[in-house]
N, C-alpha and C positions, 0 to 999 in steps of 0.2 A: 174422488180422485185427489182433491187437495188434502184430505185427511190422511190418505195413504202416503202422499209425499211427506207430510209433516212427520208421520211415524218413522218413515225411512230416514229422514234427516236426524231425528232424535236418536235412532239406533246408531247411526253413523257417528254422531258426536260422542255418544257414550263409548263407542269402540276406540275413538281417538283418545279420549281421556284415560282409558285403561292402558293405552300403549306407552311403551318407553319411547317418548318422542325424541330423546337425544340420539337414538339410532336412526339416522335418516334413511338408511338402506331398508330396514325393516318397515319403516313408515311407508315407503314407496310401494312395497310389496303387499300392503294391506288389501285384503279382498273386501270390497265395499258391499254392504248388505243391499241386495237388489238384483237386477237382471243384467249387470255389467261388471267388468273388472278393469282395473287400471293397469295398463301395460308399462313396464319399466323401459323407457326409451332414453334415459339419461346416460351420458357418457362420463360425467365427472362433476366436481363441485360447482362449476359454473352453471350446470343445468338444474340446480336445486329449485329455482323459481320458474322453470319451464314446464309446460305440460302439452303433450301432443294429443289432440283430441282423436279418439277412436273413430274409424270410418263407420258410418251408418247411414242407411237410406230412410230410416224412420225419424221423422221430424220430432215426434214427441220424445223419443229416447234421447235424441241430441239435446233437447232442452233440459231433460233431467240430468244429463251428464254435465252440461255446462254449470248447473247449480252445484252438483257434487264437486266439480273441478274447482269452483270458486272457494268452497269450504276447504278443500284439500290445500289450495294455495295459501290460504290464511294459516292453516295448521303448520304447513311446511315453513312458512316465514317465521312463525312463533318458535318452532323447534330450532330453526337455525339461529335465531336470536339468543335462545337459551344456551346453545352450545358455544356460540361466540363469546357470550358473557362469562361462561365458565372458564374458557381458555384465557380470556382477558384477566379474570380475577386471579388465576394461577400466575399469570405473567407479572401482575402488580405485586402480589405477595412474595414472589421469588426475587423481585428486583431485577428482572431480566431486561436487557437492551431491546428496544423496539425493533432494531434491525434483525434480530434473530428470527422474526416471523418470516423472513425471506429465505431462510435456510431450506435447501432442498430436503434435508433429512427430516425437518419438521413436517413437511407435507407428506413425505413417505410414511412417517409415523401415523399421521391421521388416516392415511389410506389403509394401513395395516390394521389399525384399531377398528375402523368401519367394516373392513372385510371379515374380521374375526366375529364381530357381533357384540350383543349387549352383555354377555356373561364373562367377559374378560376380567381377570383379576390383575391389579397392578403389581409390578415386581416389588419384592420386599427390599428393605434397607440393605440386607446382606447381598441379595441378588445383584443390585445395581452397583454395589461397592466392590464385590469380589469376582464372581464368575462372569458376569456380563462385561465387566471392565477388561478382564483377561481376554475374552473373545474379541472385544473391540480392538485390543492391542494386536492380536493375531491378524485380524482383518486389515488393520492399518499397515502392518508389515507386508502383507500381500500386495497392498496398493503401491508400496514403495519399490517393489522388485523391478518393475519396468524402468524406474528412474535409475536404479543402481546398475542395471544392464547397460545404460548409456554411458556410464562413467568410463568404461574401458575404451569406448570408441571416440568420444568427444572430450574426455577429461572432465574435471570438476573443480570447483573452488570451495575451500573450507572457510566459512565466515564465522567470526566470533565477535561478540559484543558484550561488554561488561556493564552491569547496572547494580544498583543497591535496592534491595526489596524493603518491605515495610518493617522488617525486623533488623534492618541495617546489616544484612548479610551481603557480601560481595558475590554476586552470581554471574557466571559467564555462560551465555547461551551459544551453542554451536549449531550451525545449519550447513547443509551441503547444497550448492547450486550447480546445475548443469544445464545442458541444452534442453532437457526435458522438463525442467522446473526446479523448485527448491523444496527440500525436505528438512524438517527439524530432526536433529540428531540427538542432542542431549543438553541438559543444563548441569553445571558443576558449581558447587559451593566452594569458592576459592578464597574465602575470608582469611584463612591463615597464611596465604602466600601471594595474594594478588599484587602486592607491591614489589615483589621480587622477580626480576627479569629471568633469572635462571630457572626458577620454579615454573614460570609461565611457559618457558621454552619446553620444559619436560612435559607439561600438559599438552601443548600443541603437537609435540613430537608423538605422543601417544595417540592423539586423534588421527594423525597421518597414518600411523600403523593400522589403526582400526579401519580406515578407508582403503588403504593400500597405496604406497608411495607411487606406484606406476600409474595410478589414476588421478593423482592430484597435480593440477597445474599451478595453483597458487593458494596461499593462506592469507586471508584478509583480517586485519585487526584494526583497532583505533590507533591513534598516534601518540599515546602516552610513552614516556621514556622507558618504562618497563616492557612495553610491547615492542618498541623499537629494538631493544636489546634482544628480546626473545626471537624476533624476526631475523635478526642478523645471525644468531646462533643456529637457527633452523636452516637458513640458506647455506651456512658453512657445512652442516651435516648432510643436508639433502640437496645435492648439487643440481638436481633436475626440477626443483620447486622454487617458485618465486614467493617472497613475502611482499605483500602490498598493503600500504596503509589505506584505510577507508577514504574514498574520494569525497564523500559527503562531509566527513569530519574535517578533511583538509580544507575544503572550500569554506566551511563554517569558521574554521580558524583564520582563514584569510579575512573574512568579514569581521571577525572579532579584532584582529590586528588593525584593520582599517578603522574600526570603531574606537580605537585608543588614540587616534590622532586628535590633538587638543580641541580643534574647532568642532570636529565631528562628535567627539565625546561629550562636549558641553551641550550640543544641540540634542543629542539622544537623551541626556539626563533631563533636560527641560521637557522633552516629550514624555518621558516616563513620569515625571512629576505631574504634568498636565493630565494625563490619562488616569494616573493614580488618584489625583484629587477629585476628578469627576466621579470615578467609580466608588470612592470611599464615602460619598455622601448621597443619601437618597434624593435630596432636592436637586442637586446638580445632575445626577443621572437621569432623573425625570425630565429635566430641562433639555438635556442632550437629546434624548429620544424624541422629544417634541420638535426640536429644531432640525434634526436629521431625518425625521419621518420614520423613526424606529430603527435606523441603521446603527450598528454598534461600532465602537472603536476596537482596536486589537491591543491587548495588554502584552507587555514585554515578558518573555519567559527566560529565566536564567540559563536553562539547559541548552538552548539553541539560539545563537546570536542572530540568525536570520529573522527571528520574530521582531527584532528592532527595525529591520527594513519594512516588514509588513505593517508594523505599528505606524511608522512614519508615512507609509503609502496611504493608509486609511485616513490619517490626520490631514494629509494634503488633499485627499479627495473631498473631505468634509470641511475644508478651510473656510469657505464662505459661511456655512452654517455655524461653525464653532465661533467665528468672529461675531456673527449676529447674536449668538447666545450671550457672549460676554459684554455686549454693549446694550443688551435688552433691558427693559424696565424691570422684568422679573429678577434678573441678576442684580441690578442695582438695589432692589428692595430686599434681597436676600442678605441675611446677617453675615453669611460667609464672605460676601464681597468686601466687608470691612475687616475681615481677618487678614493677618499677615500673609498666610499661605494663599488666600484668595486674591490678594493684591498682586502677589508674585506671579500666579498663573495668568491673571488678566494682563499683566505687563508682557508676559511671554506671547500670548495670543495676539496682542496688538503691536508686537515688535517686528518690523519689516525684515530685519536681519535674520530672525528666527526662520521665517518662511523661505528666505533666500537660501539659507543653509540646508533646509529640508530638501529643497530642489536639488542642490549640489549632491547631497548624500544619495538621493534616489538615482541620480545619473551615474554615480560611481558604483552603487551596489546592485542596481537592477540587472545588469548583464551577468554578474556573478550568481545572483539568485536564480536566474534562468538556467545557468549551468547546474546549480544545485538541484533544481527540479528535474533536470535531465537525468542526473546520476541517481536520483531517488526513484525514478520511474522504472517500471518493469515492462513497458510497452514494446521495447525493442532492445537488442543487444547494444550496450552503451560503449563497450570497449573500442569500437571503431569510430566513435564520435567525440570522445572526451578531448582529444588533442585539438581537433578543429574547433570544438566549442570554446575552449580556453582562448584560442587565437582570435575568434570572433568577439569574445567578451572584451578583450583588450582593444580590439579595433573599434568596437562600439563606444567604449569609454573615451577613446582618443577623439572620435568624431563629435562627441558631445561637448568638447571644450576647444576653444580656439588657441588657448595658451597652454603649452606643455607644462608649465609650472603648476598648473591646477591638478594634473594627474601624475606627475613625476614620482611623488612619494608613494602614491597608491600602486603604481607599477612596480616599484621596488619591493613592496610587501608581497604582491602577487608573484613576482618572479622568484622571490626567496622561498616561498612555500612550494611553488611549482618545481623548482630545481631540486630542492632538498627532499621533498616528500612525495609530491604528486606525479612528477614526470618519471615514468617507468618504461623499460623496454617493451612491455606488453602494450602500453598505450601507443608507442611509436609504431610497432608492428601492426596493431589494429588499424591505425590511420593509413598506413601504406597499403594494406590489403583491403581497404574499403574502396571499391570501384567508383563510388560516388565522388570521392575526393581525389583519388589517384589520377583518373583520366581527365579531370578538370584542371589538374596542375601538373603538366608534363615535367616540370623542374623538380618534382618531389624526389625522383630517383637520384638526384644529385645532392640532396640534403643529408649531410654526414650524420647528424643527430638521429634522424629517422632511420637511415640505413643501418647504423650501428645497433639500434634497438631491434630492427628486423632480424639481422644476422644473429644477434644474441639469443633471440627467441628460437630461431631455427636450430641453433646448436644445442640449446638447453632442453627444448621440448622433444626433439627427435632423437638426437644423441647417437645416431648410427651414421657413419661416414657415407656409406652408399646411398642411404636415404637422403642425406643432406645434399649429395651431388645431384640426385634426381630433382630435388626441390629447386636447386639453383638453375637447372636446365629449364624447368617449368616456369620459373620466374621470368625467363626471357619471353615466353609466350604471353604471360600476363602483362608484361610491360608493353609488348608490341600489339596487344589485343588481337592475337592470332589464335587459330584453332578454336577451341570451345569458348575462349574468352572474347572472340571476335564475331560470334554468331549474332544473327539479328535479334534473337530473343535475349541473349546476354546483354547486348547494348541497350535494348529497350528497358531492361529491368534494373539498370544501374540507378542507384539512389532510391529504389523502391522496396526491394526486399533483400534480406541477408541470405547467405547460402542455406539451402533447404536442409534442415537438420533431420528431416524425416527420411531422407534417402539412406540406403544402406552404405556403410563406409567403404565397401568394396567398389562402389561406383565412383568414388572420388580419386583424383590423383593425389600424390603425396603432398603437393602444394595445398590442395583443398583440405586435406586432413589437417595440415598445419594451420590453415586459415581457421578451420572450425575449432581447433584447440584454443586459438587466441580469441576468436570472435565471440564465442558463446560463453566465455567466463565473465562473471560480473566484476564490478569495480567498487562495490559499495556494500557494507554490512549493515546499512541502516534499515534494511527490510527486516532485520532481526528485532527491531524495536517493537513491532506489533506483538511479539512473543512475550515481552516483558510483563505487560499487564495481565495477559492470560495466565502465564506461569505463576505470577504473584497470587492471583485469585485462586488458582488450583492448589498451590502449596498452602495457602492460608486455610482453604476449605479442608484439605487433608489433615492439617495439624489440629483442626477443631474436632475431628472424629476421635472417638474413644479408642 
């Protein structure tokens, strides 16, 4: 009997060796030589290492099957390892980001390949470059149709953002944001006219025509003088459309202006020098990681001033460890400690006034960075929150200091940027129509600045006298929290959710339609930034093709 088992196992092993083990599906369906078969009970990739033992009342057969199952598990494991290693090798050779392994489309691809079987031939260079690409464009356009259908009901925002690619071309990306999500529209090479406001206006105007003027609530751009001129020209021509500067860019400019204040500027420069010195030398970087337990500092980035705050924040968090590093025996024995630059950064680290100024800057900038994170977020509609967020930021700064003289100049900078660029009728209307804030502040309806912004939006976005009259009547119910606004559910949901964008527009009153037109438009074009790198890689790859 032992000889029979041995021969059976040898036959099984030979069959396994002859099999294309990369195909897990075929491997599982292998009919084992002997008096039993393995049944496919697996439901997906997670079941690769699982085996359901067949029911049997024969003890000897069960023992034989346990032996065969053990062999199969080993083979399955080795097959899986080969497949994984092959995938990993492709990943490394192609230079792909590790995060791409999480893409649903990658897992869909593996499923389709496994379902097809071992005789699948890969697509050709031409296939993936031309016909398959065209089909994917058609598929993507179909995916975008539901988003476009929402534009007529809830309106949309056209977002633009300029950047310079690796070939020093001035590229402008255009996206369309609505209550259903954000879709990429196009990228335009504006190298020949990007500095000219009139030409930028013509480009923005053509984009509005492409989307449909009746569907557009606002056009968002950055705050450059050329875009400011283009935005004004657009509002003059398109009376029902707002031009809005990017909120994130405005707040970043606030931080930049604050960073130009003499004492703050000097402290930031010292921090940049400190971090730069540490990271420019292998020995100091090694010492830093030893004293911080592997925690890194944040290096200043020219393109976004908020990184100055992040850099100072991390330096302050590691204050004790950095000071220990620069008074340590290792540092004193390092030849860099005798260098002029080394002496300078040592002096900075041991300077009490430096750390005092760091704390001051963090108190001033932290509330504004919090607002910046809010407007950069896509977790909730921000239009109804930016007004309150800016007020709270100023209030937080004020409470951080006992003396008004310490924040007076900072407030002047904030107010200037807010009044000239960031404060818009849409922001005021969004604040008024946010029940979380309106019902918490009964005096809001007497705030002239907010009411003017609200009425301006009603007039501009609706545009029909009878509809405007209806909205003003419904505003009375909103203010008094009567009717649908006073229901138990409505009261319980204040501050928790925005109006339900999934409802059919016919179920909304005219006021709620106006609310949705305001509430669900975005205030920031910074989400375009993720497209920069992707577009640059795509364009570079295409240009390499013959």
